[in-house]
C-alpha positions, 0 to 999 in steps of 0.5 A: 838745474830745473826746479820742483816748486811745492806751494801750500795754498790757502783760501784768502785769495777767495775770501778777500774778494768779499766787499765788506761795505756791500750790505748784500755780502755782509754774511758771506764770510761767515757762510764760507767759514761755516762750510770751509771744510766742505767739498762741492757735493756738500755746498748749498746752491747759495754758497756755490753761487758765492764761491763762483762769484768770488772766483770770477772776481779773483781771476779778474783782479789778478789779470788786471793787476800789475806784478806788485798788486798781484803779489799783494793779492796772493801770498802763494804768487808772492812766493813764486814771484819772489823765487823767480825775481818777479820774472815768471819766464824763468820758471817755464821748465820747472814743475809746480805743485799746488798743495790745497785742502780737500775742500771746495774752497781749497780746490777753487783757489788752487784752480785760480792760481794754476790757470793764472800761472799757465797763462803766463807760461808755467805749463807744468803745474799740478794741483795736489789735494791730499785725500781728506785734508781739511781742518774739520778734525784732527783725524782728517788733517792727520790722514791728509798729511799721511797722504801727502807724505806718501806722495812725497815718497813715491813721486818726489823722492825718486826724481829729486836728484834731477831737480832743486826742490823748493817748498814755497810756504808763503801761503796756506794755512798755518797748521799745514805750513807747520807740518810742511816746514818740518817735512821740508827738512827731509824732502826740500833743498830749500824752504822759502818765505817772504818778509812782510812789507813792501820789499817782499824780500825772499827768505830761503832756509836750506835743508838741514842735515837731519839723520835718524838714529836707526839703533833706536828704531831697530827693536821696534821694526816688527811692530812698525812694519805691522802698523805700516801694513795694517789697520792699527794695533791695540794699545797693549801692543805699542806701549814700548814704541816711542810716543811720537811715532803712533797716534790713537784712532778710536780704540786702535793705534796707527803710525802718526804722520811723523811715524809714517815719515820716519818709517818711509825714510828708514824702512829700506835699512830696517827691512833690508837686513835680517829676516824678521820674525812676524807673529803667526809665521814660521820659517823653514830652513829652505825659506831662510836660505832663499832669503839669505841668497836674495842680495837685492835690497828691493826684493828683501824689503818687498818680501818683509813688507808682504810678510808684515801684511800677511801676519797682520791679516792672519792675526786679525782673522784668527789664523784664517788664510781666507783673509789672504785670498784675492787682492795683491796677495792672491793666496791659492793652492798650487795646482796638483800639490798639497801646498799653497802659495802667495804673491810678493810681486809679479815674479816672486812667490812664497810657498806655504801651508797652514798648520794649527793657526800658523802659516809655515813658509817653505820657499821664496823666489821666482816662479821656479819655486812652484816646481820645488815648493818644499 
């Protein structure tokens, strides 16, 4: 079976090229450390030149080195060589992702590694820099991990049945390795490390059979859905939610990285069952009957995700439906009728009417509901 190899990337390949015995380079490490979390648009010309010089050196050393030397130069490549028993030709049909910080140094290091692997026949290689991922602050790091979890759910999970998924955690920052080690228990078939020392022996950790207790989450489904679709809730609204699922951002609370992971892994079951009561929404009998007739789990989940978004927007805007206009909802009046509707998907609609700060939902279904909207 072909493999997907997801490797965490650090920056030591770059910084290890500094000549500590050269007087002109004595301050380079400190300069790089000071701007370790900066993107290219924030680097000074001096630091840009340092990064460029070290990148050129790293490329040259990798190209001149034998396999044993390459494995000492790069922890990331050490893991990949270990996976393929030092024969990269075994990975020509595999898909590789290099997970780098959203920084100039992270991007540069990942590009060096990607070019090196492509030149040796591993052509399906991609650099993934989760948006904002850096160690500049807890918020930036958490946002980057959230983006990484979303990517794993949307791009890796749908195809993982066709591949063996490996998390190569030999390189990268310890903070990111720690998160990926836990994420690997959900998304990877195996996690790989390398023993330190000359032998570079591969360590593989199989995925453990982790299960999530849905009964513990079901009482919080509405609030979790609101957190997933909104921009945060006040502390008073989340005090009954397990602490590890939420994280404070300013004066609001969002799903934490672990909360997002748990939600992504359970929302199909939590939202695909019964119709949930969201704040600011009221359901007519025909709407409930339309929901009950909907047997496809995807349609039920998509509907309730959208209802959570509508509820959040209405609550945040004191019941004004103006907040629903435009965007994906495309809230608008039905032509020639005293009723409104909004979009669930390209083909699915909900008919509705605002009354005294509450949105009354009448029908749910394909375009035909517009012909019999109440």
